[in-house]
C-alpha positions in Angstrom: -26.5 13.5 -18.8 -22.9 12.0 -20.1 -22.8 14.9 -22.4 -23.2 17.4 -19.1 -20.8 15.3 -17.4 -18.0 15.7 -20.1 -18.7 19.5 -20.4 -18.0 20.0 -16.5 -14.5 18.5 -17.4 -13.9 20.8 -19.9 -11.7 23.2 -18.0 -9.7 19.8 -16.6 -9.3 18.6 -20.2 -7.9 22.4 -21.2 -5.4 22.2 -18.3 -4.3 18.4 -19.2 -3.8 19.5 -22.8 -1.9 22.9 -21.5 0.6 20.4 -19.6 1.4 17.8 -22.1 1.8 20.8 -24.4 4.5 22.2 -22.1 6.2 18.9 -21.8 5.8 18.2 -25.2 6.8 21.9 -27.2 8.8 23.4 -24.1 10.4 20.5 -22.6 11.2 18.7 -25.7 9.4 15.0 -24.7 7.9 13.4 -27.6 4.6 12.6 -26.8 4.6 9.3 -25.4 7.2 10.5 -22.9 5.1 13.6 -21.8 2.4 11.3 -20.7 4.6 9.7 -18.6 5.7 13.3 -17.2 2.3 14.1 -16.5 1.7 10.8 -14.8 4.9 11.3 -12.7 3.5 15.1 -11.5 0.1 13.7 -10.9 1.6 11.3 -8.3 3.9 13.5 -6.9 1.3 15.8 -6.2 -0.4 13.1 -4.2 2.2 11.9 -2.0 0.2 13.5 0.9 -2.8 11.5 0.5 -0.1 8.3 -0.3 1.4 9.3 3.2 -2.1 9.2 4.8 -2.8 6.0 3.1 0.2 4.2 4.7 -0.6 5.6 8.2 -3.9 4.1 7.9 -2.8 0.6 6.7 -0.2 1.0 9.7 -3.2 1.4 12.2 -5.4 -1.2 10.3 -2.7 -3.9 10.9 -1.9 -3.0 14.0 -5.6 -2.9 15.3 -6.6 -6.0 13.2 -6.8 -8.1 16.1 -9.2 -5.9 18.2 -11.4 -5.3 15.1 -11.6 -9.0 14.4 -12.7 -10.1 18.0 -15.2 -7.4 17.3 -16.3 -8.9 14.0 -16.4 -12.0 16.1 -18.5 -10.9 19.2 -21.3 -9.2 16.7 -21.2 -11.7 14.2 -25.1 -11.9 14.6 -25.9 -8.1 14.7 -24.8 -6.5 11.6 -25.9 -3.3 12.9 -24.4 -3.5 16.2 -20.9 -4.9 14.5 -21.1 -1.9 12.1 -21.7 0.9 15.4 -18.5 -0.9 17.3 -16.6 -0.4 14.6 -17.0 2.9 13.9 -17.0 3.6 17.5 -13.7 1.9 17.7 -12.2 3.8 14.4 -13.2 7.3 15.9 -11.6 6.1 19.6 -8.2 4.6 17.6 -8.4 8.0 14.9 -8.2 5.3 11.7 -9.9 6.2 8.6 -10.6 3.4 6.7 -11.7 5.3 3.5 -8.0 6.4 3.5 -6.2 4.1 1.4 -9.2 5.0 -1.3 -8.2 8.4 -1.6 -5.1 8.4 -4.2 -7.4 6.3 -6.8 -10.5 8.8 -5.9 -8.3 12.2 -6.5 -7.0 10.1 -9.6 -10.5 10.0 -11.3 -10.7 13.9 -12.6 -7.2 13.2 -14.0 -7.9 10.0 -16.0 -11.2 11.6 -17.5 -9.5 14.6 -18.6 -6.0 12.5 -19.9 -9.4 10.7 -21.7 -10.9 13.4 -23.2 -7.6 15.4 -24.3 -6.4 11.7 -26.3 -9.6 11.4 -28.0 -10.1 14.9 -29.3 -6.5 15.4 -30.0 -5.9 11.7 -31.4 -4.7 13.1 -35.1 -2.1 15.7 -33.0 -0.9 13.5 -30.3 1.2 10.7 -32.4 4.4 9.1 -32.0 5.3 5.9 -30.4 7.0 4.7 -27.2 10.6 3.0 -27.1 10.0 3.0 -30.8 7.5 -0.1 -30.3 4.1 1.2 -28.7 2.3 3.5 -31.5 -0.3 5.8 -29.6 -3.2 4.6 -31.9 -6.8 6.0 -30.8 -7.4 2.3 -29.5 -4.8 0.3 -28.1 -5.4 -3.1 -30.1 -5.1 -0.9 -33.3 -1.4 -2.4 -33.4 0.2 -5.6 -32.1 2.5 -3.5 -29.6 -1.1 -2.7 -27.9 -1.1 -6.2 -27.0 2.1 -6.2 -25.0 1.6 -3.1 -23.0 -2.0 -4.5 -22.1 0.0 -7.6 -21.0 2.3 -4.9 -18.9 -0.5 -3.0 -17.6 -2.2 -6.4 -16.3 0.8 -7.5 -14.5 1.3 -4.2 -13.2 -2.0 -4.0 -12.0 -2.0 -7.2 -10.2 1.2 -6.2 -8.5 -0.1 -2.9 -7.3 -3.1 -4.3 -5.8 -0.7 -7.5 -4.1 1.1 -4.4 -2.4 -1.4 -2.0 -1.4 -3.6 -4.3 -0.4 -2.2 -5.7 2.5 -5.1 -5.0 4.9 -7.5 -6.6 2.8 -8.9 -10.5 3.8 -7.8 -12.9 1.4 -11.2 -13.5 -0.7 -11.5 -9.6 -1.0 -8.0 -9.5 -2.4 -8.1 -12.3 -4.8 -10.8 -10.6 -6.5 -9.1 -7.4 -6.5 -6.5 -9.2 -8.4 -8.6 -10.9 -10.9 -10.6 -7.9 -11.6 -7.7 -6.5 -14.1 -7.8 -9.5 -15.8 -11.6 -9.2 -16.7 -11.4 -5.6 -17.4 -9.2 -6.1 -20.2 -12.1 -6.1 -22.6 -12.8 -2.6 -21.5 -9.1 -1.4 -21.0 -8.7 -2.9 -24.9 -11.0 0.1 -26.0 -9.0 2.7 -24.1 -6.8 5.0 -26.5 -3.2 3.8 -26.1 -1.9 7.3 -24.4 -4.7 6.4 -21.6 -3.2 2.3 -20.7 0.2 4.3 -21.0 -0.9 6.3 -18.0 -2.4 4.0 -15.5 0.4 1.2 -16.3 2.7 3.9 -15.2 0.6 4.9 -12.1 0.5 0.8 -11.1 4.9 1.0 -11.6 4.6 3.4 -9.3 2.1 2.0 -7.0 4.7 -0.7 -6.7 7.4 1.1 -6.1 5.5 2.8 -3.1 4.4 -0.8 -1.6 7.9 -2.1 -1.4 8.5 1.0 1.0 5.2 0.4 2.2 5.9 -3.3 3.2 9.2 -2.0 5.3 7.1 0.7 7.0 4.4 -1.7 8.0 4.7 -3.8 11.1 4.8 -7.4 10.4 1.8 -9.6 11.5 2.6 -11.4 14.6 5.3 -9.2 16.2 5.6 -9.8 19.8 5.0 -6.9 22.0 7.4 -4.7 23.3 8.5 -5.9 26.9 7.0 -3.9 30.0 9.3 -4.6 32.6 12.3 -2.7 33.3 15.5 -3.7 31.1 18.1 -5.6 33.3 21.6 -4.0 33.1 25.3 -4.6 34.6 24.1 -1.5 37.0 21.1 -3.2 38.0 21.4 -4.7 41.3 21.2 -8.1 42.1 18.0 -10.1 43.5 18.2 -10.5 47.4 19.2 -13.7 48.9 16.5 -15.8 50.4 17.0 -16.7 54.3 15.8 -20.3 54.9 14.8 -21.6 58.3 18.3 -22.6 59.6 19.5 -18.7 59.2 21.6 -20.3 55.8 21.4 -18.1 53.0 20.5 -19.5 49.5 21.2 -17.4 46.2 17.8 -17.6 44.3 17.5 -19.5 41.0 18.7 -18.7 37.7 15.9 -17.7 35.2 14.9 -20.7 32.6 16.8 -20.9 29.3 19.7 -19.1 31.5 23.6 -20.7 32.1 23.7 -23.4 34.8 25.1 -22.3 38.0 28.5 -23.3 39.0 28.7 -25.2 42.3 31.6 -25.0 44.5 33.0 -28.0 46.1 33.6 -27.4 49.9 37.9 -27.9 50.7 38.6 -31.4 52.4 35.3 -33.2 50.9 34.5 -36.7 49.6 35.3 -37.1 46.0 32.6 -38.9 43.6 
């Protein structure tokens, strides 16, 4: 089964090897920087999906109170709750799965790079910044542990920025998982961890931009009434029973009204 999956990925592996060879041989980048260049190229290609992801997060945050109300209303009926939420998503053009599209789209690239680094381990060598060695396993050199620490930190940071729509429990779990997966990631080639670390750092930068675009929770809705200006006609005076006109009282919080004294009146 695994062999058949890898055979399907063979064309992707050949494509990945060609792209790495282009950046290394034609552009003249060291292998480590060629891997980073591939990462940036992939992320640029995924920008349209990232835009959809941002729009999905915006919609989820804007409609979060309404969705919570649906969950509260149908708390005892999971099936009805799911049906109502799906109906709500359809009416408001919300696609919750859009937030996962960039990660899903990267999986073929991840596997292709893994196979390329595994089969070309003797060919793809060198260091990154003169410290990190491109070894078949990241823990073969002490610098690999440093790279793992940066990877874990960048993974937690990317989850923090891109998990704004998750509840606190789910978000906490997603931030702890990278630490739990360190034992698995430690068996990956160093170049693959370098790719994933660069992806996380890109996601952190994208998250910083997203936080500026997303509406802040608890933002007051815009006023629907007409906005008063200097050209707005004043409110009509109120006529009392004795025939005298009385100006309307100013709104609460406005400046106090000045009372004119009558000429010749007693002073207090």
